N, C-alpha and C positions, 0 to 999 in steps of 0.2 A: 374737629380741627384741634380742639384743646388736647385731646388724647394724642393725636399725631405730633403736636408740638411739644409734648412731654409735660404739659401743665397739669392735666388730670392723670393721676397715676393709679387710682383705685377703681379698677373696672375688671370685669371678667372677659377673658378672650385675649386675642392677640392683635396688635396693630403695629405695622411697620411700614414705613415708606419704602418704595423700590430703591434699589441702589442708585446713587447719583442724584436723588431727589432731596432738596432742602425744604424744610417746612418752617415758616415764620408765623408768629401769632402776635397781634396787637390788640389788647383788650379795649373795649369801648369805655369801660370805667377804670381809670387808672388807680393804682394803689397809692393813696395819699398818706403822708405822715401826720398822725393826729397831734404831734407836738408842734407843728408849724402852722402859721396862719397866712393869709393872703395879703398882708400889708406890703 
């Protein structure tokens, strides 16, 4: 799914969704800013 969503780009081979298909990806671990806190 990460490849189909365009998140992982370094792989061998070819992966394309069929025409008219939209791919979404929501990671379980969000990318957090190390400069911010939870206050």
